[in-house]
C-alpha positions as a printed NumPy array, in Angstrom:
array([[269.18 ,  19.768,  85.136],
       [265.808,  19.344,  86.268],
       [262.782,  19.116,  84.166],
       [259.149,  18.463,  84.823],
       [256.922,  16.096,  82.3  ],
       [254.098,  17.74 ,  80.567],
       [250.399,  17.542,  81.282],
       [248.91 ,  13.98 ,  80.373],
       [247.638,  14.319,  76.697],
       [244.457,  12.13 ,  77.583],
       [244.345,   9.538,  74.462],
       [247.169,  10.141,  72.847],
       [248.174,   6.919,  70.818],
       [251.218,   5.538,  72.072],
       [253.678,   4.018,  69.022],
       [254.6  ,   1.035,  69.033],
       [258.463,  -0.141,  69.216],
       [260.664,  -2.869,  69.644],
       [263.826,  -2.662,  72.028],
       [266.171,  -4.924,  73.256],
       [267.357,  -5.465,  77.049],
       [271.41 ,  -5.519,  77.71 ],
       [271.401,  -9.231,  77.194],
       [269.819,  -8.734,  73.302],
       [266.034, -10.084,  74.268],
       [263.866,  -8.257,  71.865],
       [260.378,  -6.764,  73.754],
       [257.548,  -5.248,  71.606],
       [255.318,  -2.615,  72.996],
       [252.479,  -3.963,  71.481],
       [252.919,  -7.498,  72.605],
       [253.324,  -6.136,  76.097],
       [250.107,  -4.233,  76.208],
       [247.658,  -6.406,  78.036],
       [243.722,  -5.894,  78.8  ],
       [244.502,  -4.193,  81.623],
       [247.397,  -1.731,  80.291],
       [250.82 ,  -0.972,  80.247],
       [253.184,   1.191,  82.038],
       [256.323,   2.404,  80.217],
       [258.741,   4.046,  82.398],
       [261.487,   5.994,  81.155],
       [264.392,   5.567,  83.591],
       [268.243,   5.752,  83.498],
       [270.958,   4.28 ,  86.242],
       [272.683,   7.439,  86.914],
       [270.055,  10.169,  87.711],
       [269.894,  10.819,  91.524],
       [265.591,  11.06 ,  90.945],
       [265.637,   7.517,  89.78 ],
       [268.396,   6.309,  92.416],
       [266.3  ,   8.016,  95.036],
       [262.915,   6.417,  93.773],
       [264.055,   3.033,  92.406],
       [263.343,   0.864,  95.441],
       [259.892,   2.439,  95.788],
       [259.313,   2.326,  92.194],
       [260.296,  -1.936,  92.036],
       [257.695,  -2.284,  94.973],
       [255.168,  -0.421,  92.877],
       [255.753,  -2.314,  89.852],
       [255.219,  -5.708,  91.789],
       [251.779,  -4.362,  93.089],
       [250.894,  -3.398,  89.593],
       [252.458,  -6.814,  88.097],
       [250.226,  -8.714,  90.668],
       [247.121,  -6.823,  89.381],
       [247.921,  -8.231,  85.689],
       [249.401,  -4.753,  84.338],
       [252.503,  -4.955,  82.59 ],
       [255.671,  -2.749,  82.977],
       [258.559,  -1.994,  80.617],
       [261.403,   0.295,  81.591],
       [263.216,   2.219,  78.772],
       [266.846,   3.91 ,  78.716],
       [267.071,   6.636,  76.358],
       [270.101,   8.409,  77.538],
       [273.057,   8.474,  75.084],
       [275.082,   6.173,  76.962],
       [278.43 ,   6.575,  74.862],
       [278.474,   9.926,  76.429],
       [277.268,   8.828,  80.225],
       [278.977,   5.678,  80.452],
       [276.966,   5.06 ,  83.718],
       [273.865,   4.289,  81.922],
       [275.804,   1.464,  79.534],
       [274.03 ,  -1.698,  78.838],
       [276.471,  -3.43 ,  81.308],
       [275.641,  -0.909,  84.091],
       [272.014,  -1.155,  83.405],
       [272.261,  -5.089,  83.934],
       [274.086,  -4.193,  87.167],
       [271.311,  -1.88 ,  88.099],
       [268.576,  -3.725,  87.297],
       [269.875,  -6.776,  89.482],
       [270.67 ,  -4.426,  92.147],
       [267.395,  -3.38 ,  92.526],
       [265.638,  -6.678,  91.648],
       [263.767,  -5.709,  88.336],
       [260.932,  -8.182,  87.718],
       [260.596,  -6.233,  84.093],
       [262.305,  -5.784,  81.193],
       [264.857,  -2.733,  81.099],
       [265.394,  -1.889,  77.474],
       [267.976,   0.043,  75.744],
       [266.777,   2.48 ,  73.315],
       [270.161,   2.859,  71.614],
       [268.98 ,   5.18 ,  68.78 ],
       [266.703,   7.255,  71.186],
       [263.709,   7.291,  68.665],
       [261.13 ,   5.627,  71.259],
       [262.376,   8.42 ,  74.07 ],
       [261.848,  10.996,  70.987],
       [258.497,   9.332,  69.73 ],
       [257.06 ,   9.436,  73.227],
       [258.123,  12.776,  73.984],
       [260.172,  11.642,  76.865],
       [261.83 ,  14.592,  78.754],
       [262.953,  13.179,  82.071],
       [264.121,  10.377,  84.107],
       [261.806,   9.096,  85.451],
       [259.098,   9.868,  83.017],
       [255.927,   7.502,  83.035],
       [253.32 ,   6.588,  80.405],
       [250.365,   4.817,  81.624],
       [248.73 ,   3.425,  78.851],
       [245.296,   1.566,  78.864],
       [244.443,  -1.587,  76.93 ],
       [244.014,   0.519,  73.727],
       [247.599,   1.769,  73.869],
       [246.207,   5.231,  74.642],
       [247.928,   7.71 ,  77.284],
       [245.896,   7.94 ,  80.717],
       [248.899,   8.936,  83.057],
       [252.108,  10.994,  82.73 ],
       [252.172,  11.871,  86.414],
       [255.265,  10.957,  89.323],
       [255.529,   7.763,  91.296],
       [254.197,   8.963,  94.581],
       [254.085,  11.959,  96.832],
       [257.518,  11.272,  98.625],
       [259.335,  13.687,  96.71 ],
       [263.115,  13.144,  97.128],
       [262.591,  11.552, 100.572],
       [261.71 ,   8.105, 101.39 ],
       [258.76 ,   8.154, 103.983],
       [256.811,   5.284, 104.755],
       [253.336,   6.975, 104.752],
       [253.127,   7.72 , 100.755],
       [250.36 ,   8.06 ,  98.276],
       [250.977,   5.522,  95.583],
       [250.059,   7.715,  92.388],
       [251.259,   5.686,  90.123],
       [249.946,   2.496,  91.497],
       [246.731,   4.14 ,  92.042],
       [246.201,   5.618,  88.41 ],
       [247.109,   2.211,  86.98 ],
       [245.092,   0.413,  88.832],
       [242.088,   2.733,  87.935],
       [243.315,   2.657,  84.244],
       [243.141,  -1.339,  84.437],
       [239.72 ,  -0.787,  85.756],
       [237.971,   1.895,  83.916],
       [240.526,   2.307,  80.781],
       [240.665,   6.305,  82.397],
       [243.076,   7.868,  84.176],
       [242.687,  10.248,  87.121],
       [241.962,  13.79 ,  85.801],
       [244.29 ,  15.031,  88.306],
       [247.786,  14.322,  88.062],
       [250.919,  15.823,  89.496],
       [254.08 ,  15.988,  86.85 ],
       [257.12 ,  13.745,  87.469],
       [260.133,  15.134,  87.871],
       [263.984,  14.282,  87.301],
       [267.061,  14.885,  85.156],
       [266.783,  15.63 ,  81.718],
       [267.153,  12.935,  79.071],
       [270.723,  13.144,  77.472],
       [270.19 ,  13.324,  73.789],
       [273.182,  12.896,  71.45 ]])
């Protein structure tokens, strides 16, 4: 089912969490929240929207990391009902696309629910205070893969890193609904 993310609730304080990657290593959101902010991306393996943007997303994340902006990806789907999103498949997906950031299992779906995540991909751009400043899409390429694209997420996160505030105009991300248990 195709869903759009809600408009950005500027200043919403992101709740802290600790999740593990498929290998059991723990990551805590507040420890990843750097002086230039943090991007939290709710993604999964099986969603055609995520699969279509995966290469561009990894490329854009590398640009953000080069600017000192941290990134966490969270998989909140109920993988017991969607086996393609199992931790083992998450590990394969991350290796296939060359993830340079943690890909975390939200086993109890508590983080996805606390954040109000609705679809994959769903991007939460936080400033250094952990306040929401971006809830938009990756870029303007839609389901295509054009060379000439506007990197809306990158541009927004760099603006947040520099000013603490996200762009006023944001276009919602869209994707597959999160598979709740």
